[in-house]
Backbone as CSV, one residue per row, in Angstrom:
resi,resn,N_x,N_y,N_z,CA_x,CA_y,CA_z,C_x,C_y,C_z
1,UNK,29.536,-86.743,-35.154,28.768,-85.795,-35.715,27.420,-86.147,-35.733
2,UNK,26.780,-84.997,-35.366,25.438,-84.791,-35.436,24.879,-85.269,-36.997
3,UNK,23.817,-85.561,-37.161,22.903,-86.163,-38.587,22.264,-84.681,-38.572
4,UNK,22.250,-84.058,-39.928,21.661,-83.099,-40.467,20.837,-83.878,-41.481
5,UNK,19.183,-83.003,-40.839,18.204,-83.689,-41.933,18.481,-82.885,-43.025
6,UNK,18.943,-83.416,-44.515,18.666,-82.802,-45.556,17.635,-81.891,-46.118
7,UNK,16.405,-82.547,-45.740,14.902,-81.598,-46.072,14.158,-81.288,-45.076
8,UNK,14.069,-79.969,-44.919,13.124,-79.790,-44.091,12.397,-78.881,-45.334
9,UNK,10.780,-79.629,-44.628,9.863,-78.416,-45.307,9.478,-77.035,-44.651
10,UNK,9.612,-76.193,-45.694,9.258,-74.653,-44.470,7.792,-74.165,-45.180
11,UNK,6.874,-74.017,-44.122,5.420,-74.023,-44.528,5.639,-72.333,-43.845
12,UNK,4.580,-71.620,-45.323,4.661,-70.230,-44.981,3.274,-69.623,-44.319
13,UNK,3.325,-69.453,-43.210,2.255,-68.679,-42.974,2.131,-67.186,-43.039
14,UNK,0.947,-66.672,-42.725,0.714,-65.111,-42.478,1.222,-64.533,-40.837
15,UNK,0.463,-65.099,-40.019,1.130,-65.189,-38.545,0.793,-65.978,-37.744
16,UNK,0.641,-66.811,-38.352,-0.022,-68.660,-37.486,1.013,-69.599,-37.272
17,UNK,2.525,-68.968,-37.555,3.217,-70.590,-37.412,3.088,-70.752,-36.128
18,UNK,3.284,-70.197,-35.028,3.301,-70.912,-33.429,2.042,-71.886,-33.280
19,UNK,1.150,-71.111,-33.729,0.092,-71.510,-33.291,-0.197,-72.431,-34.042
20,UNK,0.433,-73.008,-35.450,0.063,-74.228,-36.233,0.980,-75.055,-35.413
21,UNK,2.381,-74.977,-35.457,3.074,-75.845,-34.843,2.736,-76.513,-33.660
22,UNK,2.085,-76.235,-32.956,1.407,-76.352,-31.330,0.232,-77.168,-31.682
23,UNK,-0.686,-77.026,-32.656,-1.485,-77.824,-33.329,-1.305,-79.065,-33.824
24,UNK,-0.228,-78.887,-34.479,0.287,-80.111,-35.442,0.953,-81.150,-34.006
25,UNK,1.526,-80.528,-33.165,2.398,-81.256,-32.247,1.366,-81.780,-31.550
26,UNK,0.392,-81.426,-31.317,-0.946,-81.922,-30.255,-1.503,-83.343,-30.675
27,UNK,-1.493,-83.217,-32.119,-1.780,-84.593,-33.143,-0.892,-85.682,-33.157
28,UNK,0.212,-85.716,-33.717,1.380,-86.335,-33.892,2.070,-86.964,-32.621
29,UNK,2.612,-88.101,-32.505,3.450,-88.591,-31.341,4.478,-87.837,-31.740
30,UNK,5.511,-88.227,-30.852,6.765,-87.858,-31.002,7.063,-87.222,-31.441
31,UNK,6.379,-85.661,-30.781,6.745,-84.479,-31.570,6.823,-83.122,-30.842
32,UNK,7.256,-81.957,-31.301,8.138,-80.946,-30.324,8.227,-79.466,-31.188
33,UNK,7.800,-78.536,-30.174,8.678,-77.799,-30.792,10.277,-77.313,-30.455
34,UNK,11.012,-77.320,-31.190,12.745,-77.429,-30.972,13.656,-75.802,-31.168
35,UNK,12.699,-74.759,-31.787,13.374,-73.628,-31.521,12.292,-72.710,-31.770
36,UNK,12.407,-71.646,-31.686,11.459,-70.282,-31.842,12.339,-68.926,-31.992
37,UNK,12.519,-68.012,-33.650,13.040,-67.145,-33.417,12.084,-65.778,-33.572
38,UNK,12.610,-64.909,-33.688,11.803,-63.711,-33.365,12.318,-62.163,-34.440
39,UNK,11.336,-61.610,-35.129,11.984,-60.723,-35.753,12.420,-60.030,-34.994
40,UNK,13.455,-58.720,-35.214,13.837,-57.774,-35.015,14.400,-56.348,-36.204
41,UNK,14.700,-55.519,-35.235,14.523,-54.030,-36.133,15.614,-54.308,-37.353
42,UNK,15.975,-54.973,-37.293,16.943,-55.522,-38.475,16.178,-55.491,-40.027
43,UNK,15.603,-55.059,-40.813,15.113,-55.525,-41.965,14.045,-55.111,-42.093
44,UNK,13.480,-54.182,-41.022,11.791,-53.992,-41.407,11.354,-53.427,-42.246
45,UNK,12.360,-52.625,-43.467,11.783,-52.290,-44.447,11.420,-53.376,-45.040
46,UNK,12.120,-54.494,-45.104,11.831,-55.615,-46.047,10.076,-56.805,-45.431
47,UNK,10.631,-56.889,-43.737,9.511,-57.367,-43.271,8.572,-57.003,-42.774
48,UNK,8.516,-55.801,-42.616,7.456,-55.197,-42.054,6.782,-55.391,-40.758
49,UNK,7.866,-56.265,-39.967,6.980,-57.318,-38.957,7.782,-56.281,-37.292
50,UNK,6.781,-56.609,-36.552,7.126,-55.930,-35.026,8.511,-56.445,-34.398
51,UNK,9.199,-56.032,-34.112,10.044,-56.331,-32.880,10.031,-57.087,-32.251
52,UNK,10.297,-58.470,-31.796,10.208,-59.330,-30.842,9.003,-60.390,-31.440
53,UNK,8.240,-60.457,-32.247,7.217,-60.961,-33.092,7.758,-62.309,-33.638
54,UNK,7.155,-63.229,-33.778,7.570,-64.632,-33.756,7.672,-64.450,-35.827
55,UNK,9.057,-64.973,-35.863,9.735,-65.112,-37.461,9.046,-66.587,-37.769
56,UNK,9.967,-67.533,-36.979,10.149,-68.917,-37.388,9.814,-69.769,-36.295
57,UNK,9.228,-70.519,-36.459,9.319,-71.823,-35.637,9.437,-73.226,-36.264
58,UNK,10.556,-73.648,-35.285,11.001,-75.504,-36.150,10.364,-76.469,-34.919
59,UNK,9.990,-77.184,-35.927,9.357,-78.454,-35.435,9.448,-79.883,-35.572
60,UNK,9.372,-80.795,-34.999,9.397,-82.308,-35.358,7.660,-82.625,-35.206
61,UNK,7.814,-83.451,-36.375,5.937,-84.148,-35.785,6.457,-85.980,-36.549
62,UNK,6.210,-86.461,-35.284,7.071,-87.793,-35.389,8.436,-88.193,-36.027
63,UNK,9.253,-87.029,-35.811,10.480,-87.286,-36.459,10.940,-86.523,-37.508
64,UNK,9.913,-85.902,-38.344,10.099,-85.309,-39.153,10.675,-83.571,-38.761
65,UNK,11.539,-82.995,-39.349,11.704,-81.515,-38.994,10.816,-80.787,-40.304
66,UNK,10.059,-79.754,-39.531,9.545,-78.537,-40.433,9.817,-77.251,-39.678
67,UNK,9.901,-76.261,-40.768,9.722,-74.944,-40.385,8.611,-74.166,-40.364
68,UNK,8.077,-73.310,-39.520,7.046,-72.774,-39.986,7.638,-70.876,-40.034
69,UNK,6.666,-70.603,-40.880,7.294,-68.918,-40.963,6.116,-68.050,-40.835
70,UNK,6.081,-66.878,-40.296,5.511,-65.974,-40.301,5.930,-65.422,-41.302
71,UNK,5.594,-65.025,-42.565,6.071,-64.418,-43.765,5.107,-63.392,-43.973
72,UNK,4.040,-63.427,-43.764,2.863,-62.632,-44.103,1.986,-62.916,-45.423
73,UNK,1.002,-62.340,-46.027,0.103,-62.601,-46.497,0.172,-63.190,-47.483
74,UNK,1.521,-63.084,-48.442,1.611,-62.911,-49.810,1.096,-64.605,-50.444
75,UNK,1.794,-65.224,-49.799,1.346,-66.613,-50.393,0.373,-67.349,-49.601
76,UNK,-0.148,-68.553,-50.073,-1.178,-69.059,-49.620,-0.823,-70.714,-50.130
77,UNK,-1.394,-71.579,-48.861,-1.262,-73.127,-49.185,-1.710,-73.079,-50.570
78,UNK,-1.815,-74.117,-51.226,-2.371,-74.640,-52.507,-2.769,-76.282,-52.495
79,UNK,-3.842,-77.200,-53.108,-3.567,-78.425,-52.403,-2.641,-79.378,-53.530
80,UNK,-1.553,-78.138,-54.312,-0.848,-78.611,-55.322,0.538,-79.146,-54.035
81,UNK,0.614,-78.989,-52.944,1.399,-79.824,-51.604,0.880,-80.044,-50.957
82,UNK,0.518,-81.183,-50.186,0.338,-81.984,-49.036,1.054,-82.399,-48.386
83,UNK,0.654,-83.071,-47.409,1.216,-84.306,-46.908,0.655,-85.651,-46.481
84,UNK,0.898,-86.539,-46.738,0.545,-87.675,-46.545,0.804,-88.253,-45.241
85,UNK,-0.314,-88.930,-44.647,-0.139,-89.860,-43.594,-0.553,-90.967,-43.802
86,UNK,0.577,-92.014,-43.631,0.409,-93.314,-43.799,-0.304,-93.739,-42.580
87,UNK,-1.450,-94.564,-42.461,-1.784,-95.305,-41.646,-2.057,-96.362,-41.385
88,UNK,-1.926,-96.998,-40.327,-2.111,-98.792,-40.529,-3.856,-99.148,-39.641
89,UNK,-4.340,-98.315,-39.248,-5.334,-99.062,-38.862,-6.906,-98.089,-38.878
90,UNK,-7.915,-98.278,-38.391,-8.885,-97.266,-38.909,-8.768,-96.513,-38.122
91,UNK,-8.401,-96.745,-36.384,-8.458,-95.473,-35.219,-7.265,-94.572,-35.825
92,UNK,-6.131,-94.996,-36.590,-5.408,-94.085,-36.766,-5.882,-93.217,-37.920
93,UNK,-7.064,-93.607,-38.591,-7.022,-92.765,-39.814,-8.067,-91.937,-39.126
94,UNK,-9.288,-92.105,-38.115,-10.058,-91.881,-37.371,-8.891,-90.452,-36.692
95,UNK,-8.135,-91.016,-36.014,-7.786,-90.236,-35.498,-7.020,-88.427,-35.977
96,UNK,-6.115,-88.710,-36.979,-5.543,-88.111,-37.760,-6.994,-87.082,-39.047
97,UNK,-7.247,-87.778,-38.904,-8.805,-87.116,-39.786,-9.858,-86.576,-38.970
98,UNK,-9.759,-86.783,-37.595,-10.518,-85.943,-36.984,-10.030,-84.894,-36.380
99,UNK,-9.248,-84.922,-36.181,-7.872,-83.861,-35.861,-7.520,-82.873,-36.561
100,UNK,-6.903,-83.325,-37.776,-6.673,-82.582,-38.379,-7.899,-81.511,-39.240
101,UNK,-9.186,-82.368,-39.748,-9.915,-81.788,-40.474,-10.643,-80.807,-39.107
102,UNK,-10.548,-80.408,-38.016,-11.429,-79.412,-37.463,-11.065,-78.269,-37.644
103,UNK,-12.138,-77.392,-37.798,-11.934,-76.209,-38.501,-11.710,-75.810,-39.610
104,UNK,-11.108,-76.855,-40.416,-11.055,-76.948,-41.589,-12.265,-76.885,-42.806
105,UNK,-12.305,-76.432,-43.724,-13.420,-76.101,-44.633,-13.841,-77.930,-45.309
106,UNK,-15.011,-78.156,-44.680,-15.956,-79.433,-45.274,-15.658,-79.749,-47.085
107,UNK,-16.182,-78.469,-47.516,-15.844,-79.091,-49.223,-14.636,-79.511,-49.066
108,UNK,-13.731,-79.099,-48.718,-11.873,-79.598,-49.341,-11.955,-80.987,-49.229
109,UNK,-12.610,-81.947,-48.377,-12.768,-83.191,-47.806,-13.416,-84.141,-49.254
110,UNK,-12.250,-84.843,-50.205,-12.700,-86.390,-50.568,-11.717,-86.774,-50.694
111,UNK,-12.130,-87.915,-50.670,-11.293,-89.199,-51.289,-9.641,-89.387,-50.008
112,UNK,-10.080,-89.185,-48.993,-8.687,-88.824,-47.924,-7.890,-87.969,-47.585
113,UNK,-8.612,-86.611,-48.565,-7.926,-85.400,-48.434,-8.771,-84.685,-48.030
114,UNK,-7.775,-83.690,-46.870,-8.503,-82.485,-46.265,-8.057,-81.480,-46.200
115,UNK,-8.528,-80.115,-45.985,-7.321,-78.761,-45.571,-7.686,-78.591,-43.825
116,UNK,-6.622,-78.548,-43.426,-6.491,-77.966,-41.991,-7.122,-76.408,-42.013
117,UNK,-7.664,-76.159,-40.580,-7.662,-74.786,-40.251,-6.870,-73.646,-40.751
118,UNK,-5.414,-73.798,-41.609,-4.923,-73.446,-42.079,-4.643,-73.094,-43.018
119,UNK,-5.167,-73.882,-43.864,-5.403,-74.223,-45.238,-4.178,-75.047,-45.334
120,UNK,-3.503,-76.205,-45.238,-2.621,-77.106,-45.639,-3.189,-78.166,-45.876
121,UNK,-2.879,-78.826,-46.691,-3.987,-79.966,-47.598,-3.089,-81.583,-47.009
122,UNK,-3.767,-82.243,-46.606,-3.210,-83.412,-46.018,-4.222,-84.478,-46.350
123,UNK,-3.360,-85.678,-46.839,-3.972,-87.020,-47.412,-3.741,-87.706,-46.339
124,UNK,-5.078,-88.740,-45.693,-4.855,-89.161,-44.358,-4.976,-90.698,-45.155
125,UNK,-4.307,-91.773,-45.424,-4.133,-92.809,-46.441,-3.597,-94.076,-45.268
126,UNK,-4.969,-94.699,-45.652,-4.097,-96.517,-44.652,-3.124,-97.086,-45.912
127,UNK,-2.411,-97.329,-45.434,-1.241,-97.986,-46.172,-1.919,-99.380,-46.906
128,UNK,-2.961,-99.948,-46.133,-3.544,-101.446,-47.091,-4.488,-100.680,-48.142
129,UNK,-4.443,-99.399,-48.520,-5.038,-99.093,-49.804,-3.998,-99.016,-50.906
130,UNK,-2.548,-98.812,-50.477,-1.372,-98.674,-51.309,-1.456,-100.061,-51.593
131,UNK,-1.629,-101.037,-50.880,-1.388,-103.009,-51.564,-2.272,-103.022,-52.320
132,UNK,-3.653,-102.198,-51.879,-5.126,-102.807,-53.002,-4.376,-102.397,-54.603
133,UNK,-4.266,-100.816,-54.656,-3.794,-100.309,-55.808,-2.269,-100.972,-56.572
134,UNK,-1.632,-101.672,-56.040,-0.282,-102.096,-56.484,-1.021,-103.784,-56.841
135,UNK,-2.064,-104.085,-56.679,-2.465,-105.472,-56.582,-2.554,-106.163,-58.425
136,UNK,-1.768,-106.869,-58.788,-1.952,-107.586,-59.919,-3.379,-107.173,-60.677
137,UNK,-4.332,-107.805,-59.897,-5.670,-108.057,-60.232,-6.413,-106.701,-60.474
138,UNK,-6.408,-106.078,-61.448,-6.761,-104.696,-61.478,-8.271,-104.889,-61.726
139,UNK,-8.819,-105.717,-61.386,-10.624,-105.871,-61.382,-10.493,-105.157,-59.669
140,UNK,-9.882,-106.129,-58.883,-9.679,-105.653,-57.476,-8.932,-104.667,-57.386
141,UNK,-8.021,-103.727,-57.843,-7.798,-102.640,-57.508,-8.472,-101.530,-57.534
142,UNK,-9.135,-101.917,-59.390,-10.507,-100.921,-59.887,-11.516,-100.450,-58.787
143,UNK,-12.145,-101.573,-58.182,-13.514,-101.785,-57.527,-12.694,-100.901,-55.529
144,UNK,-11.735,-100.894,-55.544,-10.982,-100.250,-54.377,-11.238,-98.763,-54.655
145,UNK,-10.493,-98.523,-55.752,-9.865,-97.266,-56.075,-11.647,-96.372,-56.459
146,UNK,-12.258,-97.320,-56.954,-13.878,-96.807,-57.106,-14.586,-96.420,-56.067
147,UNK,-14.543,-97.113,-54.976,-15.331,-97.157,-53.132,-14.371,-95.753,-53.230
148,UNK,-13.018,-96.069,-52.843,-12.101,-94.583,-52.350,-12.761,-93.051,-53.009
149,UNK,-13.018,-93.400,-54.176,-13.448,-91.926,-54.888,-14.689,-91.477,-54.351
150,UNK,-15.704,-92.536,-53.495,-16.908,-92.192,-53.132,-16.991,-91.703,-52.003
151,UNK,-15.732,-91.781,-51.010,-15.325,-91.530,-49.614,-14.915,-89.932,-49.347
152,UNK,-15.331,-89.449,-48.065,-14.702,-88.395,-47.719,-13.430,-88.884,-46.691
153,UNK,-13.872,-89.320,-45.507,-12.749,-90.094,-44.934,-12.892,-91.366,-44.979
154,UNK,-11.370,-92.129,-45.687,-11.438,-93.192,-45.936,-11.393,-94.375,-44.588
155,UNK,-12.334,-95.747,-45.369,-12.767,-96.832,-44.440,-12.241,-97.678,-44.962
156,UNK,-11.621,-98.408,-44.127,-10.408,-99.787,-44.558,-11.424,-100.882,-44.834
157,UNK,-12.309,-100.895,-44.067,-12.842,-102.031,-43.911,-14.437,-102.377,-45.256
158,UNK,-14.619,-101.040,-45.475,-15.126,-100.747,-47.144,-14.753,-101.062,-48.065
159,UNK,-13.440,-100.238,-47.889,-12.275,-100.622,-49.239,-11.826,-102.261,-49.353
160,UNK,-11.648,-102.977,-48.200,-11.412,-104.464,-48.362,-12.675,-104.944,-48.840
161,UNK,-13.723,-104.996,-48.320,-15.286,-105.351,-49.154,-15.094,-105.149,-50.363
162,UNK,-15.001,-103.841,-50.889,-15.190,-103.062,-52.347,-13.512,-103.943,-53.050
163,UNK,-12.739,-103.922,-52.271,-11.240,-104.654,-53.115,-11.849,-106.521,-53.160
164,UNK,-12.427,-106.825,-52.387,-12.849,-108.255,-52.633,-14.172,-108.779,-53.037
165,UNK,-14.893,-107.802,-53.608,-15.708,-108.049,-54.670,-17.241,-108.222,-53.648
166,UNK,-17.084,-108.051,-52.313,-18.349,-107.854,-51.389,-18.765,-106.562,-51.369
167,UNK,-20.667,-107.025,-51.381,-21.170,-105.245,-51.191,-20.966,-105.183,-50.132
């Protein structure tokens, strides 16, 4: 029996679901578009979309399933929902930050958070930061937190220096 993913985030776009899926798949390894559905004439009085236009795009990012829905302009993304990208190296942080922030609002960039060009929020997080935050030495974790709060894109070496009490 095929395993079914129990939870699949559904991302509501105005008309950009296919463009967004292609964009995200180009950034994450092990990613692909798995299916595309189209609106038909049925239900036009509810959805108002031309028959044949893209309704949903199913895609995977590094094995995680998502659905993009072209549902119209009624709903927008907010910072209340974000996707956390856990990174092991500064190269990974740089890769995801550089690609996901392209075309997004610069003013939304802070403390490892960014908004992409579609308005979706992302947290680009070095996993070592989570270890620093959990350290029982609260002076060390507080220094790392204070350093993080001054950054836009997180810098692992600078976080480590702050954690270690180095200037």
